[in-house]
BALOBA-1460 file (C-alpha; in Angstrom, 3 decimals):
// residues 266
<rec num="1" residu="m" x="153.108" y="-108.705" z="192.733"/>
<rec num="2" residu="s" x="149.582" y="-109.912" z="192.100"/>
<rec num="3" residu="g" x="148.612" y="-109.685" z="188.462"/>
<rec num="4" residu="i" x="152.165" y="-109.917" z="187.158"/>
<rec num="5" residu="n" x="151.054" y="-112.457" z="184.557"/>
<rec num="6" residu="r" x="148.971" y="-109.813" z="182.833"/>
<rec num="7" residu="g" x="151.940" y="-107.492" z="182.462"/>
<rec num="8" residu="k" x="153.801" y="-106.541" z="179.293"/>
<rec num="9" residu="l" x="157.394" y="-105.450" z="178.976"/>
<rec num="10" residu="g" x="158.451" y="-101.998" z="177.822"/>
<rec num="11" residu="h" x="156.743" y="-98.738" z="176.958"/>
<rec num="12" residu="g" x="153.098" y="-98.993" z="175.973"/>
<rec num="13" residu="p" x="151.714" y="-97.442" z="172.780"/>
<rec num="14" residu="r" x="151.246" y="-93.711" z="173.355"/>
<rec num="15" residu="l" x="148.537" y="-91.718" z="171.635"/>
<rec num="16" residu="t" x="149.907" y="-88.686" z="169.827"/>
<rec num="17" residu="e" x="146.993" y="-87.701" z="167.584"/>
<rec num="18" residu="a" x="143.639" y="-86.199" z="168.591"/>
<rec num="19" residu="q" x="141.269" y="-88.027" z="166.224"/>
<rec num="20" residu="p" x="140.388" y="-90.931" z="168.585"/>
<rec num="21" residu="l" x="139.300" y="-88.348" z="171.174"/>
<rec num="22" residu="l" x="137.233" y="-86.448" z="168.653"/>
<rec num="23" residu="d" x="135.578" y="-89.692" z="167.570"/>
<rec num="24" residu="l" x="134.244" y="-90.044" z="171.131"/>
<rec num="25" residu="g" x="132.929" y="-86.504" z="171.180"/>
<rec num="26" residu="i" x="135.717" y="-85.156" z="173.424"/>
<rec num="27" residu="s" x="136.473" y="-81.568" z="172.502"/>
<rec num="28" residu="v" x="140.141" y="-80.981" z="171.657"/>
<rec num="29" residu="e" x="141.921" y="-77.657" z="171.146"/>
<rec num="30" residu="q" x="144.881" y="-77.649" z="168.788"/>
<rec num="31" residu="l" x="147.788" y="-75.559" z="170.052"/>
<rec num="32" residu="s" x="150.955" y="-74.820" z="168.129"/>
<rec num="33" residu="f" x="153.824" y="-73.643" z="170.306"/>
<rec num="34" residu="d" x="155.539" y="-70.395" z="169.487"/>
<rec num="35" residu="v" x="158.926" y="-72.080" z="169.749"/>
<rec num="36" residu="e" x="160.931" y="-68.854" z="169.707"/>
<rec num="37" residu="d" x="158.779" y="-67.299" z="172.422"/>
<rec num="38" residu="c" x="158.996" y="-70.466" z="174.500"/>
<rec num="39" residu="w" x="162.768" y="-70.332" z="174.580"/>
<rec num="40" residu="s" x="162.759" y="-66.539" z="175.078"/>
<rec num="41" residu="f" x="160.496" y="-67.019" z="178.088"/>
<rec num="42" residu="w" x="162.938" y="-69.473" z="179.613"/>
<rec num="43" residu="h" x="166.093" y="-67.519" z="178.897"/>
<rec num="44" residu="s" x="164.518" y="-64.381" z="180.373"/>
<rec num="45" residu="l" x="164.160" y="-66.242" z="183.672"/>
<rec num="46" residu="c" x="167.628" y="-67.765" z="183.878"/>
<rec num="47" residu="p" x="169.484" y="-64.534" z="184.813"/>
<rec num="48" residu="k" x="167.059" y="-64.108" z="187.749"/>
<rec num="49" residu="s" x="167.775" y="-67.503" z="189.326"/>
<rec num="50" residu="k" x="170.995" y="-69.495" z="189.597"/>
<rec num="51" residu="h" x="168.899" y="-72.620" z="190.176"/>
<rec num="52" residu="l" x="166.934" y="-72.171" z="186.961"/>
<rec num="53" residu="d" x="170.052" y="-71.228" z="185.001"/>
<rec num="54" residu="g" x="171.801" y="-74.351" z="186.236"/>
<rec num="55" residu="l" x="168.971" y="-76.567" z="185.074"/>
<rec num="56" residu="v" x="169.173" y="-75.543" z="181.426"/>
<rec num="57" residu="n" x="172.013" y="-77.926" z="180.685"/>
<rec num="58" residu="s" x="170.824" y="-80.753" z="182.944"/>
<rec num="59" residu="e" x="169.829" y="-83.984" z="181.282"/>
<rec num="60" residu="s" x="166.223" y="-84.057" z="180.009"/>
<rec num="61" residu="f" x="165.257" y="-80.748" z="181.621"/>
<rec num="62" residu="w" x="164.314" y="-79.414" z="178.212"/>
<rec num="63" residu="q" x="161.252" y="-81.688" z="178.504"/>
<rec num="64" residu="k" x="159.937" y="-79.433" z="181.283"/>
<rec num="65" residu="i" x="160.396" y="-76.116" z="179.497"/>
<rec num="66" residu="p" x="157.304" y="-76.346" z="177.215"/>
<rec num="67" residu="q" x="155.246" y="-77.586" z="180.175"/>
<rec num="68" residu="y" x="156.210" y="-74.624" z="182.338"/>
<rec num="69" residu="y" x="155.718" y="-72.199" z="179.456"/>
<rec num="70" residu="f" x="152.227" y="-73.530" z="178.742"/>
<rec num="71" residu="t" x="150.999" y="-73.528" z="182.339"/>
<rec num="72" residu="w" x="152.392" y="-70.081" z="183.101"/>
<rec num="73" residu="k" x="150.705" y="-68.604" z="180.031"/>
<rec num="74" residu="s" x="147.481" y="-70.319" z="181.154"/>
<rec num="75" residu="i" x="147.448" y="-68.926" z="184.708"/>
<rec num="76" residu="q" x="149.372" y="-65.673" z="184.274"/>
<rec num="77" residu="a" x="146.289" y="-63.453" z="184.179"/>
<rec num="78" residu="i" x="144.876" y="-65.112" z="187.310"/>
<rec num="79" residu="l" x="148.088" y="-64.571" z="189.276"/>
<rec num="80" residu="e" x="148.174" y="-60.902" z="188.317"/>
<rec num="81" residu="n" x="145.677" y="-60.466" z="191.162"/>
<rec num="82" residu="p" x="147.604" y="-60.000" z="194.453"/>
<rec num="83" residu="q" x="144.782" y="-61.788" z="196.316"/>
<rec num="84" residu="s" x="144.849" y="-64.937" z="194.176"/>
<rec num="85" residu="v" x="145.629" y="-68.284" z="195.784"/>
<rec num="86" residu="y" x="147.825" y="-70.716" z="193.824"/>
<rec num="87" residu="i" x="148.799" y="-74.332" z="194.581"/>
<rec num="88" residu="d" x="151.476" y="-76.419" z="192.878"/>
<rec num="89" residu="v" x="149.916" y="-79.869" z="193.311"/>
<rec num="90" residu="a" x="151.970" y="-83.044" z="193.836"/>
<rec num="91" residu="s" x="155.140" y="-81.009" z="193.941"/>
<rec num="92" residu="t" x="158.079" y="-80.345" z="196.265"/>
<rec num="93" residu="t" x="159.611" y="-77.343" z="197.948"/>
<rec num="94" residu="n" x="162.536" y="-77.249" z="195.479"/>
<rec num="95" residu="s" x="160.312" y="-77.343" z="192.382"/>
<rec num="96" residu="p" x="161.692" y="-75.142" z="189.582"/>
<rec num="97" residu="y" x="158.135" y="-74.095" z="188.778"/>
<rec num="98" residu="q" x="157.727" y="-72.704" z="192.293"/>
<rec num="99" residu="q" x="160.648" y="-70.409" z="191.542"/>
<rec num="100" residu="i" x="159.055" y="-69.319" z="188.270"/>
<rec num="101" residu="v" x="155.790" y="-68.434" z="189.991"/>
<rec num="102" residu="n" x="157.626" y="-66.619" z="192.787"/>
<rec num="103" residu="l" x="159.514" y="-64.572" z="190.205"/>
<rec num="104" residu="l" x="156.549" y="-63.691" z="187.990"/>
<rec num="105" residu="a" x="153.326" y="-63.733" z="190.014"/>
<rec num="106" residu="k" x="151.860" y="-60.647" z="191.696"/>
<rec num="107" residu="t" x="150.393" y="-62.774" z="194.468"/>
<rec num="108" residu="t" x="152.352" y="-64.179" z="197.396"/>
<rec num="109" residu="n" x="149.651" y="-66.710" z="198.286"/>
<rec num="110" residu="i" x="151.698" y="-69.554" z="196.811"/>
<rec num="111" residu="y" x="151.455" y="-73.086" z="198.205"/>
<rec num="112" residu="t" x="152.976" y="-76.502" z="197.536"/>
<rec num="113" residu="q" x="150.935" y="-79.698" z="198.038"/>
<rec num="114" residu="d" x="152.158" y="-83.277" z="198.270"/>
<rec num="115" residu="l" x="151.659" y="-86.595" z="200.067"/>
<rec num="116" residu="i" x="155.151" y="-86.356" z="201.550"/>
<rec num="117" residu="f" x="154.212" y="-83.343" z="203.699"/>
<rec num="118" residu="p" x="152.585" y="-83.769" z="207.127"/>
<rec num="119" residu="p" x="148.768" y="-83.762" z="206.880"/>
<rec num="120" residu="g" x="147.155" y="-80.351" z="207.018"/>
<rec num="121" residu="i" x="148.418" y="-76.863" z="206.208"/>
<rec num="122" residu="h" x="151.823" y="-75.865" z="207.606"/>
<rec num="123" residu="d" x="153.021" y="-72.448" z="206.498"/>
<rec num="124" residu="r" x="153.094" y="-72.775" z="202.664"/>
<rec num="125" residu="q" x="152.930" y="-76.570" z="202.565"/>
<rec num="126" residu="i" x="149.746" y="-78.613" z="202.235"/>
<rec num="127" residu="g" x="150.027" y="-82.287" z="203.152"/>
<rec num="128" residu="g" x="147.804" y="-85.245" z="202.380"/>
<rec num="129" residu="s" x="145.972" y="-86.554" z="199.345"/>
<rec num="130" residu="a" x="145.165" y="-84.167" z="196.509"/>
<rec num="131" residu="a" x="141.776" y="-85.897" z="196.380"/>
<rec num="132" residu="e" x="141.015" y="-84.716" z="199.933"/>
<rec num="133" residu="l" x="142.399" y="-81.204" z="200.275"/>
<rec num="134" residu="p" x="142.128" y="-79.593" z="203.729"/>
<rec num="135" residu="l" x="140.750" y="-76.406" z="202.204"/>
<rec num="136" residu="p" x="137.424" y="-74.542" z="202.306"/>
<rec num="137" residu="d" x="135.044" y="-74.528" z="199.359"/>
<rec num="138" residu="a" x="135.847" y="-71.939" z="196.662"/>
<rec num="139" residu="s" x="139.203" y="-70.961" z="198.172"/>
<rec num="140" residu="v" x="141.702" y="-71.511" z="195.312"/>
<rec num="141" residu="d" x="142.203" y="-69.632" z="192.054"/>
<rec num="142" residu="a" x="144.766" y="-71.765" z="190.200"/>
<rec num="143" residu="m" x="146.472" y="-75.140" z="190.459"/>
<rec num="144" residu="t" x="149.119" y="-76.794" z="188.296"/>
<rec num="145" residu="l" x="150.414" y="-80.358" z="187.970"/>
<rec num="146" residu="h" x="153.601" y="-81.153" z="186.042"/>
<rec num="147" residu="c" x="154.497" y="-84.814" z="185.411"/>
<rec num="148" residu="a" x="152.341" y="-85.624" z="188.434"/>
<rec num="149" residu="f" x="148.762" y="-86.571" z="187.562"/>
<rec num="150" residu="e" x="149.795" y="-89.907" z="186.048"/>
<rec num="151" residu="h" x="151.107" y="-91.008" z="189.463"/>
<rec num="152" residu="f" x="147.692" y="-90.741" z="191.158"/>
<rec num="153" residu="e" x="146.835" y="-94.343" z="192.024"/>
<rec num="154" residu="g" x="143.463" y="-95.998" z="192.425"/>
<rec num="155" residu="d" x="140.600" y="-93.504" z="192.206"/>
<rec num="156" residu="a" x="142.710" y="-90.531" z="193.275"/>
<rec num="157" residu="d" x="142.632" y="-89.116" z="189.725"/>
<rec num="158" residu="t" x="138.838" y="-88.938" z="189.623"/>
<rec num="159" residu="g" x="138.821" y="-87.863" z="193.252"/>
<rec num="160" residu="f" x="141.123" y="-84.962" z="192.470"/>
<rec num="161" residu="v" x="139.080" y="-83.582" z="189.587"/>
<rec num="162" residu="r" x="135.975" y="-83.687" z="191.804"/>
<rec num="163" residu="e" x="137.884" y="-82.049" z="194.651"/>
<rec num="164" residu="a" x="139.147" y="-79.368" z="192.303"/>
<rec num="165" residu="g" x="135.539" y="-78.580" z="191.457"/>
<rec num="166" residu="r" x="134.903" y="-78.003" z="195.158"/>
<rec num="167" residu="v" x="137.901" y="-75.836" z="196.057"/>
<rec num="168" residu="l" x="138.133" y="-73.713" z="192.889"/>
<rec num="169" residu="r" x="136.643" y="-70.254" z="192.949"/>
<rec num="170" residu="p" x="134.519" y="-69.130" z="189.988"/>
<rec num="171" residu="g" x="136.962" y="-68.356" z="187.196"/>
<rec num="172" residu="g" x="139.526" y="-70.726" z="188.722"/>
<rec num="173" residu="r" x="141.678" y="-73.027" z="186.641"/>
<rec num="174" residu="v" x="143.631" y="-76.295" z="186.903"/>
<rec num="175" residu="c" x="146.410" y="-77.044" z="184.377"/>
<rec num="176" residu="i" x="147.690" y="-80.605" z="183.975"/>
<rec num="177" residu="v" x="150.683" y="-81.438" z="181.750"/>
<rec num="178" residu="p" x="151.407" y="-83.877" z="180.352"/>
<rec num="179" residu="l" x="148.097" y="-85.642" z="179.987"/>
<rec num="180" residu="y" x="149.308" y="-89.123" z="179.116"/>
<rec num="181" residu="l" x="147.142" y="-90.969" z="176.609"/>
<rec num="182" residu="g" x="147.576" y="-94.446" z="175.140"/>
<rec num="183" residu="e" x="146.088" y="-96.374" z="172.254"/>
<rec num="184" residu="y" x="144.542" y="-98.401" z="175.072"/>
<rec num="185" residu="a" x="144.494" y="-97.830" z="178.845"/>
<rec num="186" residu="f" x="147.528" y="-99.077" z="180.780"/>
<rec num="187" residu="v" x="149.783" y="-98.351" z="183.734"/>
<rec num="188" residu="l" x="153.538" y="-98.022" z="183.320"/>
<rec num="189" residu="c" x="155.447" y="-99.496" z="186.254"/>
<rec num="190" residu="d" x="159.026" y="-100.169" z="187.318"/>
<rec num="191" residu="p" x="158.766" y="-103.730" z="188.717"/>
<rec num="192" residu="a" x="161.230" y="-102.841" z="191.476"/>
<rec num="193" residu="w" x="158.590" y="-100.434" z="192.867"/>
<rec num="194" residu="a" x="155.487" y="-102.528" z="192.199"/>
<rec num="195" residu="f" x="154.804" y="-103.724" z="195.743"/>
<rec num="196" residu="n" x="151.120" y="-103.176" z="196.650"/>
<rec num="197" residu="l" x="150.482" y="-101.303" z="193.416"/>
<rec num="198" residu="c" x="146.905" y="-100.006" z="193.510"/>
<rec num="199" residu="v" x="145.307" y="-100.963" z="190.192"/>
<rec num="200" residu="s" x="141.997" y="-102.547" z="189.220"/>
<rec num="201" residu="p" x="142.009" y="-106.292" z="188.349"/>
<rec num="202" residu="d" x="141.624" y="-105.692" z="184.617"/>
<rec num="203" residu="t" x="144.391" y="-103.079" z="184.300"/>
<rec num="204" residu="i" x="147.057" y="-103.750" z="181.684"/>
<rec num="205" residu="i" x="150.517" y="-103.115" z="183.144"/>
<rec num="206" residu="h" x="153.608" y="-102.299" z="181.129"/>
<rec num="207" residu="f" x="156.721" y="-103.079" z="183.167"/>
<rec num="208" residu="l" x="159.680" y="-100.810" z="182.510"/>
<rec num="209" residu="p" x="162.759" y="-101.888" z="184.492"/>
<rec num="210" residu="r" x="164.926" y="-99.090" z="185.895"/>
<rec num="211" residu="w" x="162.275" y="-96.454" z="185.146"/>
<rec num="212" residu="g" x="162.277" y="-95.541" z="188.840"/>
<rec num="213" residu="e" x="158.516" y="-94.904" z="189.209"/>
<rec num="214" residu="r" x="155.785" y="-97.227" z="190.447"/>
<rec num="215" residu="h" x="152.725" y="-95.868" z="188.652"/>
<rec num="216" residu="g" x="152.231" y="-93.942" z="185.421"/>
<rec num="217" residu="r" x="148.639" y="-93.954" z="184.182"/>
<rec num="218" residu="f" x="147.936" y="-93.727" z="180.450"/>
<rec num="219" residu="y" x="144.290" y="-93.090" z="179.602"/>
<rec num="220" residu="s" x="142.580" y="-94.490" z="176.575"/>
<rec num="221" residu="p" x="140.055" y="-92.091" z="175.016"/>
<rec num="222" residu="e" x="137.323" y="-94.163" z="176.699"/>
<rec num="223" residu="t" x="138.846" y="-94.090" z="180.193"/>
<rec num="224" residu="l" x="139.644" y="-90.396" z="179.861"/>
<rec num="225" residu="l" x="135.974" y="-89.787" z="179.162"/>
<rec num="226" residu="q" x="134.839" y="-91.982" z="182.068"/>
<rec num="227" residu="r" x="137.383" y="-91.043" z="184.712"/>
<rec num="228" residu="i" x="138.074" y="-87.381" z="183.973"/>
<rec num="229" residu="v" x="135.820" y="-85.659" z="181.446"/>
<rec num="230" residu="e" x="132.430" y="-86.800" z="182.705"/>
<rec num="231" residu="p" x="133.212" y="-86.353" z="186.454"/>
<rec num="232" residu="s" x="134.648" y="-82.903" z="185.740"/>
<rec num="233" residu="k" x="131.559" y="-81.790" z="183.881"/>
<rec num="234" residu="a" x="129.366" y="-83.246" z="186.634"/>
<rec num="235" residu="a" x="131.321" y="-81.080" z="189.112"/>
<rec num="236" residu="g" x="130.443" y="-78.007" z="187.059"/>
<rec num="237" residu="r" x="133.672" y="-77.432" z="185.224"/>
<rec num="238" residu="t" x="134.659" y="-76.850" z="181.645"/>
<rec num="239" residu="v" x="137.078" y="-79.458" z="180.275"/>
<rec num="240" residu="r" x="139.686" y="-78.429" z="177.701"/>
<rec num="241" residu="v" x="141.938" y="-81.118" z="176.253"/>
<rec num="242" residu="i" x="144.907" y="-79.459" z="174.552"/>
<rec num="243" residu="h" x="146.779" y="-81.158" z="171.707"/>
<rec num="244" residu="f" x="150.279" y="-79.725" z="171.210"/>
<rec num="245" residu="t" x="150.581" y="-80.139" z="167.467"/>
<rec num="246" residu="n" x="154.213" y="-79.110" z="167.020"/>
<rec num="247" residu="i" x="155.770" y="-80.308" z="170.273"/>
<rec num="248" residu="t" x="158.497" y="-82.276" z="168.472"/>
<rec num="249" residu="e" x="159.830" y="-79.016" z="167.009"/>
<rec num="250" residu="l" x="161.327" y="-78.424" z="170.447"/>
<rec num="251" residu="d" x="162.885" y="-81.900" z="170.332"/>
<rec num="252" residu="p" x="161.983" y="-85.039" z="168.331"/>
<rec num="253" residu="d" x="161.634" y="-87.064" z="171.553"/>
<rec num="254" residu="c" x="159.414" y="-84.612" z="173.431"/>
<rec num="255" residu="y" x="156.535" y="-86.505" z="175.074"/>
<rec num="256" residu="t" x="154.147" y="-83.669" z="176.009"/>
<rec num="257" residu="h" x="151.585" y="-84.326" z="173.298"/>
<rec num="258" residu="f" x="148.520" y="-83.444" z="175.375"/>
<rec num="259" residu="g" x="147.544" y="-81.261" z="178.302"/>
<rec num="260" residu="l" x="144.345" y="-80.681" z="180.251"/>
<rec num="261" residu="i" x="142.708" y="-77.514" z="181.588"/>
<rec num="262" residu="l" x="139.773" y="-77.625" z="183.998"/>
<rec num="263" residu="e" x="137.920" y="-74.357" z="184.545"/>
<rec num="264" residu="k" x="135.166" y="-73.256" z="186.884"/>
<rec num="265" residu="s" x="132.766" y="-70.851" z="185.196"/>
<rec num="266" residu="l" x="132.219" y="-67.365" z="186.576"/>
């Protein structure tokens, strides 16, 4: 792999506090999870789905529960409208979150988008890059990304937030969790999957053997501002960085310290 000499070994330094963002003028909302309600939300779903019930005891699935709780609470009111259009971005057909939305939403206009699907729209699947969605302007009400945005290589991250500004209807919302932040900008990479990795020449790479993923982007406060916040505002959207202040109450190792909401004004 080109650039391997500029790599470092192991996890990079994650950012868990909001002050460096605030120092740059990035607005941050502090959110404290209602831990009891979070678990009640999940356990209310389990009797309705054998798949969801079976996941409760699977290794590391507890990491997803606060993510799903947060995004559902964020888009619930939008999906009360039977005409709303929702897309689970960079997801798969067997996504647990798809089942949650199918169980709880009033709308049936529910789609899954991913690179692995054939290009275009086929029934409820949307194929191709999330930065180039085959959708009309102002045609989507809500989108979610769970453990997905960090895998967008090259300029696909900035491309997606601009594209979201195009396809969202007024009042529409995008929820991204986790938003991975580092003390400096870096990409986490399993060296076994590093062939043709799309990174800029000055990118710091942290190699994590046996991680099983080729690209996990961690923004510094500066690159978050440049790549996400400023392009989002230029596309006419409100940017809300969410800091989950008590996430480790769910588990000491929980990594969802930040999330991101992009909204299109009415």
